[in-house]
DRENGUZA-806424 format. One record per atom (N, C-alpha, C, CB): residue number from 1; x, y, z; residue in three letters. Coordinates in pm, whole numbers, plus 32768, in hexadecimal, padded with zeros to 4 digits. Glycine has a CB too. Layout:
REM residues N
num  u  v  w  residu
NUM  X  Y  Z  ALA
...
This chain:
REM residues 112
num  u  v  w  residu
1  8734  97C4  B504  UNK
1  86FB  982A  B485  UNK
1  868E  9854  B4F3  UNK
1  86B4  97D7  B3CE  UNK
2  8679  9905  B495  UNK
2  8612  994C  B4E7  UNK
2  857F  991B  B4A3  UNK
2  862B  99FF  B4E0  UNK
3  852F  991B  B516  UNK
3  8483  98F5  B4CB  UNK
3  842D  9999  B4EB  UNK
3  8410  9841  B547  UNK
4  83EF  99C3  B498  UNK
4  8380  9A2C  B49A  UNK
4  8304  99E9  B466  UNK
4  83A4  9AB0  B43F  UNK
5  82D6  9A23  B4EA  UNK
5  8241  9A21  B4DF  UNK
5  81F5  9A74  B4ED  UNK
5  8211  99E2  B51A  UNK
6  817A  9AC0  B48C  UNK
6  815F  9B32  B4C3  UNK
6  80CE  9B01  B494  UNK
6  81AE  9BC3  B493  UNK
7  8047  9B4D  B4DA  UNK
7  7FD2  9B41  B48A  UNK
7  7F9F  9BE4  B4B0  UNK
7  7F61  9AB0  B4BA  UNK
8  7F85  9C14  B44F  UNK
8  7F5B  9CAA  B445  UNK
8  7EE3  9C77  B412  UNK
8  7FB2  9D20  B3E5  UNK
9  7E50  9CBA  B456  UNK
9  7DCC  9D01  B3F9  UNK
9  7E00  9D4F  B363  UNK
9  7D79  9D8F  B467  UNK
10  7DE5  9D45  B303  UNK
10  7DC7  9DA5  B287  UNK
10  7D5D  9D9A  B237  UNK
10  7E25  9DA3  B22D  UNK
11  7D5E  9E05  B1D9  UNK
11  7CFA  9E1C  B18C  UNK
11  7D80  9DF5  B0C8  UNK
11  7CA5  9EED  B1C6  UNK
12  7D79  9D8D  B094  UNK
12  7DCA  9D65  B030  UNK
12  7D95  9DA6  AFBC  UNK
12  7DD4  9CD5  B024  UNK
13  7DD1  9E07  AF69  UNK
13  7D74  9E0B  AEE1  UNK
13  7E31  9DCB  AE8F  UNK
13  7D0E  9EF4  AEA2  UNK
14  7DBF  9D5D  AE23  UNK
14  7E64  9D5D  ADBF  UNK
14  7E69  9DAC  AD48  UNK
14  7E92  9CC5  AD7B  UNK
15  7ED5  9D9C  AD0D  UNK
15  7EEA  9DF7  ACA6  UNK
15  7EE8  9DD1  AC25  UNK
15  7F52  9E2D  ACB4  UNK
16  7ED4  9D38  AC0D  UNK
16  7EF9  9CF0  AB89  UNK
16  7E97  9C5F  AB9D  UNK
16  7FBA  9CCE  AB7C  UNK
17  7E83  9C42  AB2D  UNK
17  7E6B  9BC4  AB1D  UNK
17  7EB5  9B5C  AAD0  UNK
17  7E09  9BC6  AAF8  UNK
18  7F1A  9AF7  AAE1  UNK
18  7F45  9A9D  AAC7  UNK
18  7FAF  9AC7  AA67  UNK
18  7EED  9A4B  AAAA  UNK
19  8020  9B37  AA92  UNK
19  806D  9B8C  AAAD  UNK
19  805C  9BF1  AA24  UNK
19  80F6  9B4B  AAD2  UNK
20  7FC8  9C2E  AA01  UNK
20  7FB1  9C96  A9AD  UNK
20  7F57  9CC9  AA2C  UNK
20  7F6E  9C78  A908  UNK
21  7FA4  9D7B  AA06  UNK
21  7F71  9DDA  AA45  UNK
21  7EE3  9DF9  AA0E  UNK
21  7FCB  9E43  AA40  UNK
22  7EAF  9E2C  AA97  UNK
22  7E42  9E78  AA54  UNK
22  7E33  9F43  AA3B  UNK
22  7DC9  9E3F  AAB5  UNK
23  7E08  9F4E  A9CA  UNK
23  7E1D  9FA6  A9A5  UNK
23  7DDA  A00A  A9F9  UNK
23  7E0D  9F9E  A934  UNK
24  7E1C  A0A2  A9FB  UNK
24  7DB9  A10D  AA6B  UNK
24  7D2C  A10F  AA6B  UNK
24  7DCF  A1A5  AA54  UNK
25  7CF6  A0EB  A9E4  UNK
25  7C77  A106  AA25  UNK
25  7C27  A092  AA5C  UNK
25  7C25  A14B  A9CA  UNK
26  7C6B  A00A  AA45  UNK
26  7C50  9F98  AA89  UNK
26  7C59  9FCD  AB30  UNK
26  7CC0  9F1C  AA58  UNK
27  7CEB  A000  AB3F  UNK
27  7D17  9FFB  ABD7  UNK
27  7CB3  A04D  AC11  UNK
27  7DB2  A035  ABFC  UNK
28  7C4C  A0C3  ABF5  UNK
28  7C12  A104  AC51  UNK
28  7B9C  A0A0  AC84  UNK
28  7BE7  A18E  AC1A  UNK
29  7B81  A02B  AC36  UNK
29  7AD9  9FE5  AC47  UNK
29  7B20  9F6C  AC94  UNK
29  7A67  9FAC  AB93  UNK
30  7BAC  9F1C  ACD7  UNK
30  7BE5  9ECD  AD1D  UNK
30  7BAD  9EE1  AD87  UNK
30  7C5D  9ECF  AD1F  UNK
31  7B4C  9E3F  ADBD  UNK
31  7B2E  9E3D  AE2B  UNK
31  7B87  9E29  AE64  UNK
31  7AE0  9E04  AE45  UNK
32  7B9B  9E4F  AF07  UNK
32  7BC8  9DF1  AF43  UNK
32  7BA0  9D71  AFAC  UNK
32  7C04  9E2B  AF64  UNK
33  7C28  9D2C  AFE8  UNK
33  7BDA  9CC6  B037  UNK
33  7C1F  9CB6  B0BA  UNK
33  7BCF  9C3A  AFEE  UNK
34  7BDA  9CBB  B123  UNK
34  7C03  9CCC  B1AD  UNK
34  7C0A  9C35  B1DD  UNK
34  7B99  9D2E  B207  UNK
35  7C69  9C28  B252  UNK
35  7C94  9B7E  B278  UNK
35  7D1F  9BC4  B2A9  UNK
35  7CA1  9AE5  B1D7  UNK
36  7D5B  9B7A  B2C6  UNK
36  7DD3  9B4B  B347  UNK
36  7E4C  9B2E  B2D0  UNK
36  7DA0  9A91  B3C4  UNK
37  7E97  9BB2  B2D0  UNK
37  7F06  9BBA  B296  UNK
37  7F93  9B3B  B304  UNK
37  7F1E  9C7A  B292  UNK
38  7F9B  9AE4  B2B9  UNK
38  8030  9AB1  B2FD  UNK
38  8091  9ABC  B2B2  UNK
38  803E  9A26  B327  UNK
39  8105  9AC6  B2E1  UNK
39  817F  9AC7  B2AD  UNK
39  81C5  9A79  B314  UNK
39  81B6  9B51  B28F  UNK
40  822B  99FB  B2C7  UNK
40  8262  99C0  B309  UNK
40  82F1  9977  B2B2  UNK
40  81F9  9973  B344  UNK
41  8365  9951  B30C  UNK
41  83C2  993A  B2B4  UNK
41  83C5  9898  B2CF  UNK
41  844C  9995  B2CC  UNK
42  8387  9853  B22B  UNK
42  8361  97DD  B1FF  UNK
42  8404  9796  B1EE  UNK
42  82F9  97ED  B170  UNK
43  8430  9713  B242  UNK
43  84A1  96DB  B249  UNK
43  84B4  96B7  B19F  UNK
43  849D  965E  B2B9  UNK
44  8523  96D7  B15A  UNK
44  850C  96BF  B0C1  UNK
44  855A  9627  B08A  UNK
44  8554  9750  B067  UNK
45  8511  9648  B03F  UNK
45  853C  95CE  AFED  UNK
45  8581  95DE  AF3B  UNK
45  84AA  9574  AFEA  UNK
46  85A3  9632  AF57  UNK
46  85F9  96A0  AECC  UNK
46  8675  963B  AEC9  UNK
46  863A  9778  AF00  UNK
47  86DB  9662  AE60  UNK
47  8747  9662  AE29  UNK
47  87AD  966D  AEB0  UNK
47  8749  96D2  ADBA  UNK
48  87A8  96E2  AF13  UNK
48  8802  974E  AF6B  UNK
48  87D9  96EC  B004  UNK
48  87B8  9825  AF65  UNK
49  8753  96A8  AFE3  UNK
49  8731  967A  B074  UNK
49  8710  96EE  B0E0  UNK
49  87AE  9628  B0AB  UNK
50  86EB  9749  B0B4  UNK
50  86E3  97C6  B111  UNK
50  8669  97D7  B113  UNK
50  8729  9846  B0EC  UNK
51  8619  9830  B197  UNK
51  8571  9821  B1B2  UNK
51  855A  988B  B137  UNK
51  8523  985B  B26E  UNK
52  84CC  98A5  B119  UNK
52  8488  9900  B0C9  UNK
52  8430  9936  B106  UNK
52  8459  98D6  B060  UNK
53  840D  99B0  B106  UNK
53  8393  9A05  B124  UNK
53  8318  99EC  B0D8  UNK
53  83B3  9A8E  B10E  UNK
54  82B4  99D0  B148  UNK
54  822F  9993  B0E8  UNK
54  81B8  9A04  B139  UNK
54  8200  98B4  B108  UNK
55  8194  9A40  B0D3  UNK
55  8131  9A89  B0D4  UNK
55  8080  9A35  B0E6  UNK
55  8151  9AD7  B04E  UNK
56  802B  9A3E  B129  UNK
56  7FB1  99E3  B12F  UNK
56  7F37  9A48  B15A  UNK
56  7FC9  995F  B1A6  UNK
57  7ED7  9A55  B0FD  UNK
57  7E5E  9A9A  B128  UNK
57  7DD0  9A28  B171  UNK
57  7E2B  9AEF  B090  UNK
58  7DC8  9A24  B1D1  UNK
58  7D55  99BF  B215  UNK
58  7CED  99DF  B250  UNK
58  7D7A  9978  B26F  UNK
59  7C79  999C  B248  UNK
59  7C03  99C7  B28F  UNK
59  7C1E  99E7  B331  UNK
59  7B95  9954  B27C  UNK
60  7BB3  9A4D  B34F  UNK
60  7BF3  9A8A  B3E3  UNK
60  7B88  9A31  B45B  UNK
60  7BDA  9B66  B3F2  UNK
61  7B65  99B3  B411  UNK
61  7AB9  995C  B460  UNK
61  7B37  98DE  B4DD  UNK
61  7A18  98B7  B38B  UNK
62  7B1A  9946  B565  UNK
62  7B3E  98EB  B5BD  UNK
62  7BCA  98B8  B5CD  UNK
62  7AF5  988F  B5A8  UNK
63  7BA1  9824  B618  UNK
63  7C1C  97B9  B61D  UNK
63  7C37  9768  B5B8  UNK
63  7C13  9760  B67F  UNK
64  7BC9  975B  B56A  UNK
64  7BE0  96DE  B540  UNK
64  7C13  96DB  B4B4  UNK
64  7B6E  9692  B54F  UNK
65  7C1B  96A5  B43E  UNK
65  7C9F  9695  B3BC  UNK
65  7C49  9716  B374  UNK
65  7CB0  95CE  B33E  UNK
66  7C9D  9764  B36C  UNK
66  7C69  97C0  B326  UNK
66  7CAE  97C0  B281  UNK
66  7C7E  9845  B37E  UNK
67  7C38  97E9  B21A  UNK
67  7C7D  97AA  B1A3  UNK
67  7C89  9848  B17D  UNK
67  7C22  9729  B131  UNK
68  7D0D  983A  B118  UNK
68  7D5A  98A7  B0DB  UNK
68  7CF2  98EE  B065  UNK
68  7DEF  9866  B097  UNK
69  7CE4  9965  B054  UNK
69  7CB3  99D1  B027  UNK
69  7CFB  99E0  AF72  UNK
69  7CDD  9A4D  B0A2  UNK
70  7D54  99ED  AFAB  UNK
70  7DC2  99E7  AF4B  UNK
70  7E38  99BC  AF58  UNK
70  7DD9  9A45  AF26  UNK
71  7E62  9981  AEBA  UNK
71  7ECD  9905  AE92  UNK
71  7F53  993D  AEEF  UNK
71  7EF6  98F8  ADC5  UNK
72  7FB1  992C  AF1B  UNK
72  7FFD  9941  AF76  UNK
72  8073  998F  AF2F  UNK
72  801B  98C4  AFBD  UNK
73  80B6  99C4  AF45  UNK
73  8134  9A0E  AEE2  UNK
73  81C2  99C9  AF5A  UNK
73  8123  9B07  AED8  UNK
74  81FE  99C3  AEEC  UNK
74  829F  9985  AEF1  UNK
74  82FE  99C6  AEFF  UNK
74  82CE  994A  AE8E  UNK
75  837E  99DD  AF62  UNK
75  83D1  9A60  AF4D  UNK
75  8396  9AD7  AF3F  UNK
75  841D  9A5C  AEE3  UNK
76  832C  9B06  AFBA  UNK
76  82DE  9B50  AFCF  UNK
76  8355  9BBF  AFFD  UNK
76  826A  9B19  B027  UNK
77  835B  9C3B  AFD2  UNK
77  8375  9CA7  AFE1  UNK
77  8351  9D2A  AFF8  UNK
77  8395  9CA4  AFB2  UNK
78  8370  9D78  B07D  UNK
78  82EE  9DA9  B0C9  UNK
78  8310  9E5D  B0AE  UNK
78  82EA  9D68  B194  UNK
79  82BF  9EB5  B08A  UNK
79  82D5  9F34  B087  UNK
79  827E  9F7F  B0E1  UNK
79  82CD  9F5E  B00A  UNK
80  82A9  9FDC  B164  UNK
80  824B  A013  B17D  UNK
80  825A  A09B  B13B  UNK
80  8235  A00A  B1FD  UNK
81  81E4  A0E0  B122  UNK
81  81C2  A13C  B0D3  UNK
81  816B  A191  B13B  UNK
81  8180  A107  B050  UNK
82  8139  A185  B1A8  UNK
82  80E4  A1E4  B1FE  UNK
82  8124  A1A6  B29A  UNK
82  801C  A1CF  B1DF  UNK
83  80C2  A1BD  B2FC  UNK
83  80D4  A178  B33B  UNK
83  8076  A108  B348  UNK
83  80ED  A1B2  B38A  UNK
84  8025  A11A  B33F  UNK
84  7FB1  A09C  B30A  UNK
84  7FCE  A07E  B28A  UNK
84  7F0A  A0C6  B307  UNK
85  8007  A08B  B242  UNK
85  8006  A057  B1A3  UNK
85  807D  9FF1  B192  UNK
85  801F  A0DF  B12E  UNK
86  8051  9FA3  B11D  UNK
86  80FA  9F34  B112  UNK
86  80C4  9F0B  B066  UNK
86  810A  9E5E  B1B3  UNK
87  812B  9F28  B05F  UNK
87  813E  9EE7  AFCF  UNK
87  8185  9E77  AFC0  UNK
87  817B  9F38  AF78  UNK
88  8141  9DE7  AF81  UNK
88  815E  9D66  AFC3  UNK
88  8176  9D41  AF04  UNK
88  80C3  9D07  B043  UNK
89  8214  9D14  AEF6  UNK
89  8236  9CC6  AE79  UNK
89  825A  9C61  AE9E  UNK
89  8290  9CF1  AE21  UNK
90  821D  9BE4  AE47  UNK
90  8243  9B6D  AE2B  UNK
90  8233  9B16  ADC8  UNK
90  822C  9B40  AE70  UNK
91  825A  9A83  ADB8  UNK
91  8224  9A4D  AD3C  UNK
91  81AE  99ED  AD7B  UNK
91  829E  99FA  ACDB  UNK
92  8171  99E5  AD17  UNK
92  80E7  99A8  AD4A  UNK
92  80D6  9944  ACEB  UNK
92  8063  9A0D  AD4F  UNK
93  80AE  98B6  ACE4  UNK
93  80D1  985D  AC9D  UNK
93  801A  981D  AC6A  UNK
93  8149  97F6  ACFC  UNK
94  804B  97DE  ABEF  UNK
94  7FA8  97DF  ABC3  UNK
94  7FD2  9718  AB89  UNK
94  7F67  988C  AB0C  UNK
95  7F91  96D4  ABBB  UNK
95  7F99  964C  ABA4  UNK
95  7F1A  9613  AB45  UNK
95  7F9E  9608  AC31  UNK
96  7F3B  95F9  AACF  UNK
96  7EE8  9604  AA5C  UNK
96  7F4F  9548  AA5D  UNK
96  7EFF  96B6  A9C6  UNK
97  7EF7  9522  AA1A  UNK
97  7EFB  9440  A9CD  UNK
97  7F65  9447  A9C2  UNK
97  7EB4  93ED  A91B  UNK
98  7FD0  9448  A9B7  UNK
98  8045  9402  A9E7  UNK
98  80C2  948D  A9DE  UNK
98  8067  9366  A974  UNK
99  806C  9506  A9E8  UNK
99  810E  9546  AA11  UNK
99  80D0  95B5  AA4F  UNK
99  8190  9577  A987  UNK
100  8145  95D8  AAAA  UNK
100  8163  966A  AB27  UNK
100  8194  96C3  AAC0  UNK
100  81F2  9658  ABC0  UNK
101  8117  972A  AAD2  UNK
101  8161  97DE  AA8B  UNK
101  8153  9816  AAEA  UNK
101  8117  9849  AA07  UNK
102  81EA  9875  AB14  UNK
102  8215  98DB  AB5F  UNK
102  81D4  9947  AB37  UNK
102  8298  98EC  AB5D  UNK
103  817F  99C4  AB61  UNK
103  81AC  9A44  AB2B  UNK
103  81BB  9A96  ABCA  UNK
103  812E  9A8E  AAAD  UNK
104  81D9  9AFC  AB9B  UNK
104  81D9  9B72  AC15  UNK
104  8160  9BA5  AC24  UNK
104  8234  9BEF  ABFE  UNK
105  814B  9BCF  ACAA  UNK
105  80D4  9BDC  ACB9  UNK
105  80F3  9C54  AD32  UNK
105  8082  9B4C  ACD6  UNK
106  80B1  9CC5  AD57  UNK
106  80A3  9D18  ADB1  UNK
106  805B  9D5C  ADE5  UNK
106  80CE  9D45  ADAB  UNK
107  8040  9D55  AE58  UNK
107  7FB4  9D7E  AEDA  UNK
107  7FD8  9DE3  AEFB  UNK
107  7F96  9D29  AF6B  UNK
108  7F84  9E46  AF31  UNK
108  7F5C  9EC6  AF90  UNK
108  7F1A  9EAE  AFDD  UNK
108  7F22  9F30  AF65  UNK
109  7F63  9EB0  B04F  UNK
109  7F27  9E51  B0E3  UNK
109  7F00  9EFD  B102  UNK
109  7FC0  9DD4  B178  UNK
110  7E86  9EF3  B17F  UNK
110  7E62  9F49  B1D5  UNK
110  7E4F  9EF7  B260  UNK
110  7DEA  9F94  B19F  UNK
111  7ECA  9F0F  B294  UNK
111  7E9A  9EEB  B31C  UNK
111  7E33  9F3F  B383  UNK
111  7F10  9EDE  B35F  UNK
112  7DFE  9EB7  B3AF  UNK
112  7D7D  9F0B  B418  UNK
112  7DA5  9EEB  B4AC  UNK
112  7CC2  9EC5  B3FF  UNK
């Protein structure tokens, strides 16, 4: 099995919340979150037992346990826009009382 693990310093601006896209007016005021963008193949436990690409944004604090700054994206797809800009799309899970809800999420990433 191919295992890929990539870590990059990045500024992430998320373009929707809970599957609802921001309006053009709201997009101008979206703040970016700085951290380590971690992309890796997660051994899948899906129906096909295939690996799933996972995208996470973690704090850049030393080697200690680094908390996640945003919920992870499952099945992440990456589109390079320019040399340092990426568009990352995937599925974000929202866990509520006894339900798990999935929503499409898009991150705009600027690598540093």
